[in-house]
mmCIF file as gemmi writes it, N, C-alpha and C atoms, coordinates in Angstrom:
data_model
loop_
_atom_site.group_PDB
_atom_site.id
_atom_site.type_symbol
_atom_site.label_atom_id
_atom_site.label_alt_id
_atom_site.label_comp_id
_atom_site.label_asym_id
_atom_site.label_entity_id
_atom_site.label_seq_id
_atom_site.pdbx_PDB_ins_code
_atom_site.Cartn_x
_atom_site.Cartn_y
_atom_site.Cartn_z
_atom_site.occupancy
_atom_site.B_iso_or_equiv
_atom_site.pdbx_formal_charge
_atom_site.auth_seq_id
_atom_site.auth_asym_id
_atom_site.pdbx_PDB_model_num
ATOM 1 N N . MET Axp A 1 ? -38.468 8.094 -29.572 1 0 ? 1 A 1
ATOM 2 C CA . MET Axp A 1 ? -37.703 8.262 -30.778 1 0 ? 1 A 1
ATOM 3 C C . MET Axp A 1 ? -36.421 7.433 -30.727 1 0 ? 1 A 1
ATOM 4 N N . ILE Axp A 2 ? -35.76 7.459 -29.589 1 0 ? 2 A 1
ATOM 5 C CA . ILE Axp A 2 ? -34.507 6.707 -29.486 1 0 ? 2 A 1
ATOM 6 C C . ILE Axp A 2 ? -34.773 5.214 -29.637 1 0 ? 2 A 1
ATOM 7 N N . ASP Axp A 3 ? -35.793 4.719 -28.967 1 0 ? 3 A 1
ATOM 8 C CA . ASP Axp A 3 ? -36.133 3.302 -29.069 1 0 ? 3 A 1
ATOM 9 C C . ASP Axp A 3 ? -36.473 2.931 -30.515 1 0 ? 3 A 1
ATOM 10 N N . LEU Axp A 4 ? -37.25 3.765 -31.175 1 0 ? 4 A 1
ATOM 11 C CA . LEU Axp A 4 ? -37.607 3.517 -32.57 1 0 ? 4 A 1
ATOM 12 C C . LEU Axp A 4 ? -36.359 3.485 -33.457 1 0 ? 4 A 1
ATOM 13 N N . GLY Axp A 5 ? -35.459 4.435 -33.251 1 0 ? 5 A 1
ATOM 14 C CA . GLY Axp A 5 ? -34.208 4.463 -34.007 1 0 ? 5 A 1
ATOM 15 C C . GLY Axp A 5 ? -33.363 3.222 -33.759 1 0 ? 5 A 1
ATOM 16 N N . ASN Axp A 6 ? -33.301 2.8 -32.51 1 0 ? 6 A 1
ATOM 17 C CA . ASN Axp A 6 ? -32.549 1.583 -32.182 1 0 ? 6 A 1
ATOM 18 C C . ASN Axp A 6 ? -33.148 0.368 -32.873 1 0 ? 6 A 1
ATOM 19 N N . ARG Axp A 7 ? -34.47 0.251 -32.829 1 0 ? 7 A 1
ATOM 20 C CA . ARG Axp A 7 ? -35.136 -0.892 -33.454 1 0 ? 7 A 1
ATOM 21 C C . ARG Axp A 7 ? -34.963 -0.893 -34.965 1 0 ? 7 A 1
ATOM 22 N N . ALA Axp A 8 ? -34.96 0.299 -35.572 1 0 ? 8 A 1
ATOM 23 C CA . ALA Axp A 8 ? -34.803 0.424 -37.019 1 0 ? 8 A 1
ATOM 24 C C . ALA Axp A 8 ? -33.334 0.439 -37.438 1 0 ? 8 A 1
ATOM 25 N N . GLU Axp A 9 ? -32.448 0.475 -36.434 1 0 ? 9 A 1
ATOM 26 C CA . GLU Axp A 9 ? -31.009 0.531 -36.661 1 0 ? 9 A 1
ATOM 27 C C . GLU Axp A 9 ? -30.606 1.741 -37.499 1 0 ? 9 A 1
ATOM 28 N N . ILE Axp A 10 ? -31.153 2.902 -37.111 1 0 ? 10 A 1
ATOM 29 C CA . ILE Axp A 10 ? -30.803 4.16 -37.756 1 0 ? 10 A 1
ATOM 30 C C . ILE Axp A 10 ? -30.365 5.165 -36.691 1 0 ? 10 A 1
ATOM 31 N N . PRO Axp A 11 ? -29.541 6.145 -37.085 1 0 ? 11 A 1
ATOM 32 C CA . PRO Axp A 11 ? -29.086 7.143 -36.116 1 0 ? 11 A 1
ATOM 33 C C . PRO Axp A 11 ? -30.22 8.075 -35.7 1 0 ? 11 A 1
ATOM 34 N N . VAL Axp A 12 ? -30.214 8.435 -34.433 1 0 ? 12 A 1
ATOM 35 C CA . VAL Axp A 12 ? -31.156 9.423 -33.91 1 0 ? 12 A 1
ATOM 36 C C . VAL Axp A 12 ? -30.318 10.597 -33.419 1 0 ? 12 A 1
ATOM 37 N N . ILE Axp A 13 ? -30.551 11.744 -34.014 1 0 ? 13 A 1
ATOM 38 C CA . ILE Axp A 13 ? -29.762 12.931 -33.7 1 0 ? 13 A 1
ATOM 39 C C . ILE Axp A 13 ? -30.714 14.057 -33.347 1 0 ? 13 A 1
ATOM 40 N N . GLY Axp A 14 ? -30.505 14.633 -32.173 1 0 ? 14 A 1
ATOM 41 C CA . GLY Axp A 14 ? -31.289 15.788 -31.765 1 0 ? 14 A 1
ATOM 42 C C . GLY Axp A 14 ? -30.638 17.043 -32.3 1 0 ? 14 A 1
ATOM 43 N N . ALA Axp A 15 ? -31.44 18.028 -32.651 1 0 ? 15 A 1
ATOM 44 C CA . ALA Axp A 15 ? -30.884 19.286 -33.163 1 0 ? 15 A 1
ATOM 45 C C . ALA Axp A 15 ? -31.616 20.467 -32.544 1 0 ? 15 A 1
ATOM 46 N N . ARG Axp A 16 ? -30.842 21.412 -32.095 1 0 ? 16 A 1
ATOM 47 C CA . ARG Axp A 16 ? -31.353 22.708 -31.651 1 0 ? 16 A 1
ATOM 48 C C . ARG Axp A 16 ? -30.743 23.721 -32.593 1 0 ? 16 A 1
ATOM 49 N N . TYR Axp A 17 ? -31.479 24.771 -32.872 1 0 ? 17 A 1
ATOM 50 C CA . TYR Axp A 17 ? -30.936 25.757 -33.795 1 0 ? 17 A 1
ATOM 51 C C . TYR Axp A 17 ? -31.346 27.164 -33.384 1 0 ? 17 A 1
ATOM 52 N N . ALA Axp A 18 ? -30.554 28.12 -33.857 1 0 ? 18 A 1
ATOM 53 C CA . ALA Axp A 18 ? -30.798 29.519 -33.546 1 0 ? 18 A 1
ATOM 54 C C . ALA Axp A 18 ? -32.018 30.011 -34.307 1 0 ? 18 A 1
ATOM 55 N N . GLY Axp A 19 ? -32.696 30.992 -33.758 1 0 ? 19 A 1
ATOM 56 C CA . GLY Axp A 19 ? -33.854 31.571 -34.406 1 0 ? 19 A 1
ATOM 57 C C . GLY Axp A 19 ? -33.552 32.144 -35.782 1 0 ? 19 A 1
ATOM 58 N N . ASP Axp A 20 ? -32.311 32.58 -35.978 1 0 ? 20 A 1
ATOM 59 C CA . ASP Axp A 20 ? -31.921 33.12 -37.282 1 0 ? 20 A 1
ATOM 60 C C . ASP Axp A 20 ? -31.198 32.081 -38.145 1 0 ? 20 A 1
ATOM 61 N N . PHE Axp A 21 ? -31.208 30.828 -37.696 1 0 ? 21 A 1
ATOM 62 C CA . PHE Axp A 21 ? -30.585 29.702 -38.409 1 0 ? 21 A 1
ATOM 63 C C . PHE Axp A 21 ? -29.074 29.878 -38.617 1 0 ? 21 A 1
ATOM 64 N N . SER Axp A 22 ? -28.428 30.623 -37.737 1 0 ? 22 A 1
ATOM 65 C CA . SER Axp A 22 ? -26.986 30.845 -37.868 1 0 ? 22 A 1
ATOM 66 C C . SER Axp A 22 ? -26.166 29.673 -37.314 1 0 ? 22 A 1
ATOM 67 N N . TRP Axp A 23 ? -26.788 28.819 -36.498 1 0 ? 23 A 1
ATOM 68 C CA . TRP Axp A 23 ? -26.093 27.637 -35.978 1 0 ? 23 A 1
ATOM 69 C C . TRP Axp A 23 ? -27.091 26.533 -35.669 1 0 ? 23 A 1
ATOM 70 N N . TRP Axp A 24 ? -26.593 25.315 -35.715 1 0 ? 24 A 1
ATOM 71 C CA . TRP Axp A 24 ? -27.321 24.114 -35.314 1 0 ? 24 A 1
ATOM 72 C C . TRP Axp A 24 ? -26.444 23.382 -34.322 1 0 ? 24 A 1
ATOM 73 N N . LYS Axp A 25 ? -26.993 22.905 -33.231 1 0 ? 25 A 1
ATOM 74 C CA . LYS Axp A 25 ? -26.243 22.08 -32.295 1 0 ? 25 A 1
ATOM 75 C C . LYS Axp A 25 ? -26.803 20.669 -32.407 1 0 ? 25 A 1
ATOM 76 N N . ALA Axp A 26 ? -26.002 19.788 -32.957 1 0 ? 26 A 1
ATOM 77 C CA . ALA Axp A 26 ? -26.406 18.396 -33.169 1 0 ? 26 A 1
ATOM 78 C C . ALA Axp A 26 ? -25.883 17.547 -32.024 1 0 ? 26 A 1
ATOM 79 N N . THR Axp A 27 ? -26.747 16.681 -31.498 1 0 ? 27 A 1
ATOM 80 C CA . THR Axp A 27 ? -26.391 15.808 -30.384 1 0 ? 27 A 1
ATOM 81 C C . THR Axp A 27 ? -26.784 14.372 -30.716 1 0 ? 27 A 1
ATOM 82 N N . PRO Axp A 28 ? -25.833 13.436 -30.652 1 0 ? 28 A 1
ATOM 83 C CA . PRO Axp A 28 ? -26.192 12.037 -30.906 1 0 ? 28 A 1
ATOM 84 C C . PRO Axp A 28 ? -27.051 11.51 -29.761 1 0 ? 28 A 1
ATOM 85 N N . LEU Axp A 29 ? -28.133 10.802 -30.098 1 0 ? 29 A 1
ATOM 86 C CA . LEU Axp A 29 ? -29.041 10.31 -29.067 1 0 ? 29 A 1
ATOM 87 C C . LEU Axp A 29 ? -29.045 8.79 -28.93 1 0 ? 29 A 1
ATOM 88 N N . ASN Axp A 30 ? -28.425 8.092 -29.867 1 0 ? 30 A 1
ATOM 89 C CA . ASN Axp A 30 ? -28.308 6.64 -29.718 1 0 ? 30 A 1
ATOM 90 C C . ASN Axp A 30 ? -26.913 6.196 -30.154 1 0 ? 30 A 1
ATOM 91 N N . HIS Axp A 31 ? -26.607 4.925 -29.914 1 0 ? 31 A 1
ATOM 92 C CA . HIS Axp A 31 ? -25.257 4.437 -30.201 1 0 ? 31 A 1
ATOM 93 C C . HIS Axp A 31 ? -24.943 4.477 -31.693 1 0 ? 31 A 1
ATOM 94 N N . ILE Axp A 32 ? -25.942 4.353 -32.53 1 0 ? 32 A 1
ATOM 95 C CA . ILE Axp A 32 ? -25.714 4.4 -33.977 1 0 ? 32 A 1
ATOM 96 C C . ILE Axp A 32 ? -25.324 5.818 -34.396 1 0 ? 32 A 1
ATOM 97 N N . ALA Axp A 33 ? -25.98 6.816 -33.838 1 0 ? 33 A 1
ATOM 98 C CA . ALA Axp A 33 ? -25.655 8.207 -34.14 1 0 ? 33 A 1
ATOM 99 C C . ALA Axp A 33 ? -24.226 8.535 -33.731 1 0 ? 33 A 1
ATOM 100 N N . LYS Axp A 34 ? -23.755 7.916 -32.652 1 0 ? 34 A 1
ATOM 101 C CA . LYS Axp A 34 ? -22.396 8.198 -32.174 1 0 ? 34 A 1
ATOM 102 C C . LYS Axp A 34 ? -21.321 7.71 -33.132 1 0 ? 34 A 1
ATOM 103 N N . THR Axp A 35 ? -21.672 6.815 -34.064 1 0 ? 35 A 1
ATOM 104 C CA . THR Axp A 35 ? -20.682 6.418 -35.077 1 0 ? 35 A 1
ATOM 105 C C . THR Axp A 35 ? -20.47 7.544 -36.085 1 0 ? 35 A 1
ATOM 106 N N . PHE Axp A 36 ? -21.47 8.412 -36.256 1 0 ? 36 A 1
ATOM 107 C CA . PHE Axp A 36 ? -21.361 9.545 -37.169 1 0 ? 36 A 1
ATOM 108 C C . PHE Axp A 36 ? -20.961 10.824 -36.455 1 0 ? 36 A 1
ATOM 109 N N . LEU Axp A 37 ? -21.37 10.931 -35.206 1 0 ? 37 A 1
ATOM 110 C CA . LEU Axp A 37 ? -21.182 12.147 -34.429 1 0 ? 37 A 1
ATOM 111 C C . LEU Axp A 37 ? -20.872 11.739 -32.988 1 0 ? 37 A 1
ATOM 112 N N . PRO Axp A 38 ? -19.588 11.499 -32.683 1 0 ? 38 A 1
ATOM 113 C CA . PRO Axp A 38 ? -19.236 10.974 -31.352 1 0 ? 38 A 1
ATOM 114 C C . PRO Axp A 38 ? -19.63 11.879 -30.183 1 0 ? 38 A 1
ATOM 115 N N . ILE Axp A 39 ? -19.573 13.189 -30.401 1 0 ? 39 A 1
ATOM 116 C CA . ILE Axp A 39 ? -19.918 14.15 -29.342 1 0 ? 39 A 1
ATOM 117 C C . ILE Axp A 39 ? -20.778 15.254 -29.961 1 0 ? 39 A 1
ATOM 118 N N . PRO Axp A 40 ? -21.531 15.984 -29.145 1 0 ? 40 A 1
ATOM 119 C CA . PRO Axp A 40 ? -22.322 17.093 -29.693 1 0 ? 40 A 1
ATOM 120 C C . PRO Axp A 40 ? -21.429 18.082 -30.44 1 0 ? 40 A 1
ATOM 121 N N . LYS Axp A 41 ? -21.99 18.66 -31.485 1 0 ? 41 A 1
ATOM 122 C CA . LYS Axp A 41 ? -21.202 19.576 -32.309 1 0 ? 41 A 1
ATOM 123 C C . LYS Axp A 41 ? -22.095 20.705 -32.8 1 0 ? 41 A 1
ATOM 124 N N . THR Axp A 42 ? -21.553 21.916 -32.798 1 0 ? 42 A 1
ATOM 125 C CA . THR Axp A 42 ? -22.247 23.075 -33.338 1 0 ? 42 A 1
ATOM 126 C C . THR Axp A 42 ? -21.824 23.254 -34.786 1 0 ? 42 A 1
ATOM 127 N N . LEU Axp A 43 ? -22.819 23.389 -35.663 1 0 ? 43 A 1
ATOM 128 C CA . LEU Axp A 43 ? -22.57 23.463 -37.098 1 0 ? 43 A 1
ATOM 129 C C . LEU Axp A 43 ? -23.207 24.707 -37.701 1 0 ? 43 A 1
ATOM 130 N N . THR Axp A 44 ? -22.671 25.134 -38.833 1 0 ? 44 A 1
ATOM 131 C CA . THR Axp A 44 ? -23.327 26.168 -39.628 1 0 ? 44 A 1
ATOM 132 C C . THR Axp A 44 ? -24.457 25.512 -40.408 1 0 ? 44 A 1
ATOM 133 N N . GLU Axp A 45 ? -25.261 26.307 -41.082 1 0 ? 45 A 1
ATOM 134 C CA . GLU Axp A 45 ? -26.326 25.742 -41.921 1 0 ? 45 A 1
ATOM 135 C C . GLU Axp A 45 ? -25.736 24.822 -42.981 1 0 ? 45 A 1
ATOM 136 N N . ARG Axp A 46 ? -24.691 25.278 -43.641 1 0 ? 46 A 1
ATOM 137 C CA . ARG Axp A 46 ? -24.036 24.456 -44.662 1 0 ? 46 A 1
ATOM 138 C C . ARG Axp A 46 ? -23.499 23.164 -44.048 1 0 ? 46 A 1
ATOM 139 N N . GLY Axp A 47 ? -22.899 23.255 -42.875 1 0 ? 47 A 1
ATOM 140 C CA . GLY Axp A 47 ? -22.367 22.081 -42.193 1 0 ? 47 A 1
ATOM 141 C C . GLY Axp A 47 ? -23.457 21.092 -41.813 1 0 ? 47 A 1
ATOM 142 N N . TRP Axp A 48 ? -24.598 21.604 -41.331 1 0 ? 48 A 1
ATOM 143 C CA . TRP Axp A 48 ? -25.726 20.748 -40.94 1 0 ? 48 A 1
ATOM 144 C C . TRP Axp A 48 ? -26.283 20.004 -42.147 1 0 ? 48 A 1
ATOM 145 N N . VAL Axp A 49 ? -26.529 20.733 -43.232 1 0 ? 49 A 1
ATOM 146 C CA . VAL Axp A 49 ? -27.082 20.108 -44.441 1 0 ? 49 A 1
ATOM 147 C C . VAL Axp A 49 ? -26.096 19.094 -45.012 1 0 ? 49 A 1
ATOM 148 N N . THR Axp A 50 ? -24.824 19.443 -45.045 1 0 ? 50 A 1
ATOM 149 C CA . THR Axp A 50 ? -23.801 18.517 -45.536 1 0 ? 50 A 1
ATOM 150 C C . THR Axp A 50 ? -23.759 17.272 -44.672 1 0 ? 50 A 1
ATOM 151 N N . PHE Axp A 51 ? -23.833 17.43 -43.361 1 0 ? 51 A 1
ATOM 152 C CA . PHE Axp A 51 ? -23.852 16.312 -42.439 1 0 ? 51 A 1
ATOM 153 C C . PHE Axp A 51 ? -25.032 15.38 -42.719 1 0 ? 51 A 1
ATOM 154 N N . LEU Axp A 52 ? -26.224 15.957 -42.933 1 0 ? 52 A 1
ATOM 155 C CA . LEU Axp A 52 ? -27.405 15.152 -43.224 1 0 ? 52 A 1
ATOM 156 C C . LEU Axp A 52 ? -27.23 14.34 -44.509 1 0 ? 52 A 1
ATOM 157 N N . TYR Axp A 53 ? -26.655 14.941 -45.522 1 0 ? 53 A 1
ATOM 158 C CA . TYR Axp A 53 ? -26.372 14.192 -46.752 1 0 ? 53 A 1
ATOM 159 C C . TYR Axp A 53 ? -25.376 13.074 -46.465 1 0 ? 53 A 1
ATOM 160 N N . ASN Axp A 54 ? -24.294 13.403 -45.749 1 0 ? 54 A 1
ATOM 161 C CA . ASN Axp A 54 ? -23.221 12.434 -45.51 1 0 ? 54 A 1
ATOM 162 C C . ASN Axp A 54 ? -23.662 11.224 -44.706 1 0 ? 54 A 1
ATOM 163 N N . ILE Axp A 55 ? -24.528 11.396 -43.702 1 0 ? 55 A 1
ATOM 164 C CA . ILE Axp A 55 ? -24.941 10.228 -42.923 1 0 ? 55 A 1
ATOM 165 C C . ILE Axp A 55 ? -25.817 9.29 -43.745 1 0 ? 55 A 1
ATOM 166 N N . ARG Axp A 56 ? -26.347 9.8 -44.831 1 0 ? 56 A 1
ATOM 167 C CA . ARG Axp A 56 ? -27.132 8.956 -45.747 1 0 ? 56 A 1
ATOM 168 C C . ARG Axp A 56 ? -26.261 8.354 -46.847 1 0 ? 56 A 1
ATOM 169 N N . GLY Axp A 57 ? -24.967 8.703 -46.824 1 0 ? 57 A 1
ATOM 170 C CA . GLY Axp A 57 ? -24.044 8.161 -47.819 1 0 ? 57 A 1
ATOM 171 C C . GLY Axp A 57 ? -23.983 8.96 -49.104 1 0 ? 57 A 1
ATOM 172 N N . TYR Axp A 58 ? -24.432 10.205 -49.067 1 0 ? 58 A 1
ATOM 173 C CA . TYR Axp A 58 ? -24.441 11.064 -50.25 1 0 ? 58 A 1
ATOM 174 C C . TYR Axp A 58 ? -23.579 12.292 -50.036 1 0 ? 58 A 1
ATOM 175 N N . GLU Axp A 59 ? -23.173 12.895 -51.152 1 0 ? 59 A 1
ATOM 176 C CA . GLU Axp A 59 ? -22.535 14.209 -51.131 1 0 ? 59 A 1
ATOM 177 C C . GLU Axp A 59 ? -23.604 15.199 -51.579 1 0 ? 59 A 1
ATOM 178 N N . PRO Axp A 60 ? -23.635 16.395 -50.985 1 0 ? 60 A 1
ATOM 179 C CA . PRO Axp A 60 ? -24.628 17.366 -51.442 1 0 ? 60 A 1
ATOM 180 C C . PRO Axp A 60 ? -24.356 17.762 -52.894 1 0 ? 60 A 1
ATOM 181 N N . PRO Axp A 61 ? -25.384 18.058 -53.667 1 0 ? 61 A 1
ATOM 182 C CA . PRO Axp A 61 ? -25.171 18.509 -55.042 1 0 ? 61 A 1
ATOM 183 C C . PRO Axp A 61 ? -24.304 19.763 -55.066 1 0 ? 61 A 1
ATOM 184 N N . ALA Axp A 62 ? -23.483 19.881 -56.086 1 0 ? 62 A 1
ATOM 185 C CA . ALA Axp A 62 ? -22.564 21.015 -56.181 1 0 ? 62 A 1
ATOM 186 C C . ALA Axp A 62 ? -23.296 22.349 -56.176 1 0 ? 62 A 1
ATOM 187 N N . THR Axp A 63 ? -24.507 22.378 -56.699 1 0 ? 63 A 1
ATOM 188 C CA . THR Axp A 63 ? -25.26 23.627 -56.792 1 0 ? 63 A 1
ATOM 189 C C . THR Axp A 63 ? -26.135 23.909 -55.571 1 0 ? 63 A 1
ATOM 190 N N . LEU Axp A 64 ? -26.114 23.041 -54.594 1 0 ? 64 A 1
ATOM 191 C CA . LEU Axp A 64 ? -27.011 23.173 -53.455 1 0 ? 64 A 1
ATOM 192 C C . LEU Axp A 64 ? -26.902 24.517 -52.745 1 0 ? 64 A 1
ATOM 193 N N . PHE Axp A 65 ? -25.711 25.037 -52.624 1 0 ? 65 A 1
ATOM 194 C CA . PHE Axp A 65 ? -25.518 26.267 -51.884 1 0 ? 65 A 1
ATOM 195 C C . PHE Axp A 65 ? -25.341 27.483 -52.786 1 0 ? 65 A 1
ATOM 196 N N . ASP Axp A 66 ? -25.589 27.315 -54.092 1 0 ? 66 A 1
ATOM 197 C CA . ASP Axp A 66 ? -25.525 28.432 -55.012 1 0 ? 66 A 1
ATOM 198 C C . ASP Axp A 66 ? -26.635 29.428 -54.7 1 0 ? 66 A 1
ATOM 199 N N . ASP Axp A 67 ? -26.367 30.695 -54.882 1 0 ? 67 A 1
ATOM 200 C CA . ASP Axp A 67 ? -27.381 31.72 -54.629 1 0 ? 67 A 1
ATOM 201 C C . ASP Axp A 67 ? -28.627 31.507 -55.482 1 0 ? 67 A 1
ATOM 202 N N . GLU Axp A 68 ? -28.457 31.1 -56.73 1 0 ? 68 A 1
ATOM 203 C CA . GLU Axp A 68 ? -29.617 30.888 -57.6 1 0 ? 68 A 1
ATOM 204 C C . GLU Axp A 68 ? -30.501 29.772 -57.066 1 0 ? 68 A 1
ATOM 205 N N . PHE Axp A 69 ? -29.906 28.698 -56.557 1 0 ? 69 A 1
ATOM 206 C CA . PHE Axp A 69 ? -30.668 27.584 -56.012 1 0 ? 69 A 1
ATOM 207 C C . PHE Axp A 69 ? -31.478 28.033 -54.801 1 0 ? 69 A 1
ATOM 208 N N . LEU Axp A 70 ? -30.886 28.85 -53.96 1 0 ? 70 A 1
ATOM 209 C CA . LEU Axp A 70 ? -31.534 29.295 -52.734 1 0 ? 70 A 1
ATOM 210 C C . LEU Axp A 70 ? -32.72 30.234 -53 1 0 ? 70 A 1
ATOM 211 N N . LYS Axp A 71 ? -32.765 30.85 -54.177 1 0 ? 71 A 1
ATOM 212 C CA . LYS Axp A 71 ? -33.855 31.752 -54.512 1 0 ? 71 A 1
ATOM 213 C C . LYS Axp A 71 ? -35.122 31.016 -54.926 1 0 ? 71 A 1
ATOM 214 N N . LEU Axp A 72 ? -35.042 29.716 -55.202 1 0 ? 72 A 1
ATOM 215 C CA . LEU Axp A 72 ? -36.214 28.954 -55.659 1 0 ? 72 A 1
ATOM 216 C C . LEU Axp A 72 ? -37.293 28.881 -54.607 1 0 ? 72 A 1
């Protein structure tokens, strides 16, 4: 995975998460990922999803974390 990410010039980030999804531990696995995440970081679900949007150059939609959206 790391080699593939390096060749494609995209970040490779490993993630471990709690069984109840209360936390995600993100770890950069290649030099490109370290530009977004210099050191491993523990995130909430909202933080993890926001991070994924941000590394793609997007902001999460304002309604993403609304209770109504989550019921879909």
